[in-house]
C-alpha positions, -999 to +999 in steps of 0.1 A: +474+290-486+480+324-499+462+353-482+432+365-501+425+331-517+389+331-506+383+366-519+398+356-552+377+324-554+344+340-543+350+373-560+354+407-544+319+416-557+303+392-533+323+397-500+310+419-472+328+432-441+310+436-408+321+449-374+294+429-354+286+461-335+270+464-309+281+430-296+310+429-271+332+409-295+329+436-323+358+457-336+342+489-323+356+514-312+387+503-331+371+495-365+392+520-384+424+505-371+412+469-377+402+478-413+436+494-419+453+462-407+430+438-425+432+457-458+468+468-459+476+446-488+444+454-508+438+482-533+417+511-522+391+500-548+388+465-533+386+478-497+359+502-507+340+475-525+341+450-496+334+476-469+308+498-486+299+493-523+288+457-521+263+462-492+250+494-509+243+474-541+228+445-522+203+467-504+199+491-533+211+521-512 
């Protein structure tokens, strides 16, 4: 299947990203590098929505 199919099917407006910090299997302290790799083929707007905007809207922040 093509990369990003789940995001397209679900919609970028409902996907959230999490690092699972402070658990030992989290991406911390390399979260920035992990995000850069995970979102290299995504637009800046989509990356921002999945990593920040969606959770801010969900919790009315």
